N, C-alpha and C positions, 0 to 999 in steps of 0.2 A: 504493499499500500504506500502510495506517495504521500508526502507531508508538505502541505503548502497552505497559505491562507485561504479560508473558505467563507464566502459571504452568505448571510441569511436574508430571506425576503421578509419585510415587515408585515404585520397585521394591524389593521386600523379598527379602532373601537369607538362607537358612538357614545357620547355622554351628554347629559342635558346642559352642562356647563362648558361644553366645547366650542369650537370655532368652525366657520364655513370656509376658511382658507388655511392651508398648511404651508404656504409659501413663507420664506424662501427655502425651508428645509426640503419640502416636497413641492416644487413649483407646478407640477402637473396636477396637483390636488388643490385646485382653486375654484371658487364659485361652487362650492358643494351644496347639495340639496339637503344634507343631514349634518348636524353638528358632530364633528369628530373631536374627541378629547384626548385620546391616547394613540400612539403608534408603538406597538410592542415589537422590539427588535430581536429579542431572544425568548419569546414565549415558546412553550413546548410544541405549539402547532405551527411555528414558523418553519418554512421550508428552505433547505439548502439550494442556493442558486447555481452551484457548481461543485466540482471536486468529487471525491469518491462517494459522498453521501448525497449527490445531487438528486433532487426530487423527494428526498426523505424528510419527514418532520424532525425537528430537533429532539423530540421525545424518543422517536424510534432510533435515530442515529446514535443518541447518547448511550442507549442500552448496549450497543454493539461496538462502541469505540474502544480501541485498545489503549493501553497505558501510554503509548507514544503520542496519543492525541490528548487524553484527559490529564496526564501527569500522574506521577507515582503517589502524590499525597492527596489526590482528589477522588472521592468515591463516585463511582458511576452506576451504583445499584439503585439509586433513587432518581428524583427529578434533577434535571439540569440545574445547578445551584444558583445561578445568577439571572435575574430578570432585569433587562434594560428597556426603558421606555422613554419616549418623548411625550411630554404632557403639554397640552395647549389649552389655555383657560380664557374664556370670555366672561366668566362669572365665578363666584366662589364655589369651591368644593364643600361638601358637608364637613362639619366639625366631627372628627373621628379619631379612632385609636386602633392600633393593631396589637394582637396578642404576641407573646413571646413563644419560643419553641416548646417550652414545658407545658404551657397552657394548651397550645394547639395540639400537641401530641396526646393530651388527655381528653380533650373535648371536641376536637375538630378533625378526626381521622378521615371522615368522609370528604372533607375539603383539602385533604393532602397532609394534614397533621403537622404543618410547618408554620412557624410564626413569621413575622415580617419586621425586620430592621431595614431601614432605607436611608439613602441620601439623595439630595437634589443639587444639581449644578445648574445655575441659571444661565440660559443662552441669551434671553432678552426680556426686558421688563418695561411696561408702559410707565410713565411718570406716576408716582404714588403706589406702584406695585408692592405688595407685601405678602408675607406668610405669617401665620400664627403658629408658634411652636413652643410647647411646654407650659405648664401651669405657673401662674405667678406665685411667689413665695407664700403669700397669705392664704392661698386657696386650700381649704380642707375638703375631705370627702363630703361632709354634710353641706358645705357651702356649694360645691360643684353640683351635687344632686339637686339642690333647690334651684340652681341657675338653669338646669336643663328644663325644669317645669316652667320657669319664669321667662324663658327665652333669652337669658342673659349670659349664655355660655361664652360668647366671644370676650366678654369682659374678664373672664377668668384666665385667658391665655395670653402669653407674651407676644406682642407684635414686633416683627422684624422687617424693616424696609429692605427691598431686594433690588439688586442691580446686576447687570451682566457680569459673569465670572464669579458671583457670590456662590458659596456652597453651604448647605444646611445638612446637618446630621440629625436623623430622627430614629432613635432606638425604639424598639418595641415598648409599648406601655406609655408612649408620649402622646398626649393630646395635641392635635394639629389640624390645620386646614391650609389650603393654598388659595390665594386671592386671585382676582381677575387680572387679565392682561399680561400673563407670563408664559414663557416657553422654557420648560425645564427638561433636563435629562435626569431621569430617576434611575438609580441603581439600587437593587434590593434583593432580598431573598426571593427565591421562586415561589411566591405565594400571592394569593389574591384575597386574603382574609382581612376584612375591614368591618369594624363595628362603628356604625354611625350613632352619634348622640344628638345631633341637631342638623336639620337639612333646610332651614329657613322656610319651612312649610311650602316648599315647591310642589307643584302638581304637574303631571305629564299630560299628554294630549287627551287622555281619557279621564282626567280629573283625579287621578290617583296619586297619593304621596308614596315616596320610597320608604321601605321599612327602616325603622330604627332598631338598635340593638343595645338598649340602655343597660339592661341587667348584666350582659356579658361585658360591656365596656367598663362598668363599675368594678368588675372583678379583676380587670387587667391594667387599669390605669395606675401609673406610678405617681403617688402623692409624695410630698416632701421634696428633697433636693432633686433637681432635674439634670439629666445628662446630655440632652440634645441642644441644638441651637446652631448659631452661625459659627462656621469653622474659620480659624486663622490659618490660612494656607502658608506653605513655605515654598519658595521658588529658587531653583538653582540653574546654572548653565552646564550642560553636559553633552559632549559629542555633537555639537552643532544644533542642539535643541534647547529650548527653555522648558524645563520640567517643573511642574507645580504639584506638590504633594497635597492632596485634598483631605482624605480621611482613610483610616484603616480600622477594621474590626475583624472579628473572627469569620465574618461572612464574605467580606470583600475588602480589597485595597484598591484605591482609585487615585490616578494621577492625570494631569492634563499636560499634553505635549504640544508645543508650538515650534514650527520650523519653516524655513523658506529654502533651504538647500538640503541635499541628500544626507540622510542619517543612517547609521548602522546600529542594529540592536541584536541581542541574543536572547533566546528563550531559556527558561528554567525547565529542567526535566520534571520538576515537582508539580507543575501546574500548567494548564493552558492559559493563554491570554485572550482577552476580548479587546479589540480596538474599535472604538466607536468614533467615526469621522463626524466632525461638527462643521467644518468649513474647508474649502480648498479642494484640490484634486491632484492626482498623480498616480504612481504605480508602487505596489509592493513588488519587490524583486527578490527571488530566491531560486536556486537550482536552475539558473539560466532562463527562467520564465518571468513574465510580467503579469500582474493582476491589477487592472485599473480600479481606482477608488474615486468616489465622489462623496459629497456631503450626505449625512443621515443614513449611514450604513453601519452594520455591525459585522465584524470579521472575526472568526474564530481562528486563533493562531495555535497550532498544535504544539504540545510541550517539546516534542522531539525535532522541531523544525531546525533548531540551531540558529546560525546567524542569518539575518535577512536585512534588506535595505528598504527604506522608504524614500522614493524619489518624487518630490513634489513638482508639479507644473506651476503651482501657485502657492502662496502662503497657506499653510495647513494647520488646523487645530484638531486634535483628537483626544479622546479619553482612553486611557489604558486601565483595565480593571481585571482582577484575578482573585481566586480564592487562596488565601495564604495557608501554608502548612501549619503554622502557629505564629502567634504575635511576637514571640521572642525573635524568630527569624526575621520578621518584618523590621523590628527595631534594629537588629544588627545590619540589615541591608540599608536602612535609612542612615545609620551612623557611618557606614562605609561610603555613602554618597555625600557625606559632609554635613549632615544635620546634627545639631547639638542635642544634648539630653532634654533640655526644656522644650525644644521644638518637637522632638519625638513624643514627649509626654502629652503635648496638646493635640497631636494628630492621631495617636493610637488609642482607641476606645476599648478598654478591657472589660 
């Protein structure tokens, strides 16, 4: 079996808070008749556009991928571990929370049994764009429960103004919502478990409201000190690229790379990489072959690929994300690349 970058086709998901144009990320999806809120780049039903798994869904291909693709430290006996999405908002999302793995494994086996820790990287924001992440220090369980009944939930959650290149980390158990006028890249566990606590009394075309999940939400919400919020990234120059370290946890490590000239990188045999192109265009080059990339694509880079080159035709920005073997290894890698102990401590969420 040959090893080379393999692209996945996205799946688009309609949402009541979505938009009617996905340009410029997807310029062909303009003047839509239905609001699209999410583009899933690594959903389990996404299909490989080329390579040895061409035509297969990610779910089916993952089950039969050898270690040379998955990496020696990544289990392939369950779901593909990372879900990458683009989120497009023209209205607020519901105020919501996601369970952690322990709760999901005990109560949500039919939904996959996996919790949801996530991060958002902002690609664009209208003036005044914001997210709400984490309970304010004074909010108690009793206070929050009353606020659900009174419609005052937003007043319990910290507001964070958002601009392009900002990153937000949202661990499971953190109350949050995303505001209007944003385009985000979301990286998360492969899970779609969401417990809504407030949905602004919105109704669909049939006059129906979306279901709430207040009892479950109250069981999983983290009260007291909050762990999520806006990330303080760290940027270095390495091998012709500007590399920005965004966030690291047991489920994913994410960096942003920016470059205008060719760069060379090597894979770790411990894990696959996902490269998510945000802007620009060019070629991935390896084994004497070229694989053209454009914006808004997800590429699976097999662990055994070895060294490869990215040759841009124009200035390129992309996200690299992967599943770490353990966070101690991540800390050592960050230190080897020049980060200080204090910088590592604020990026690695244990």
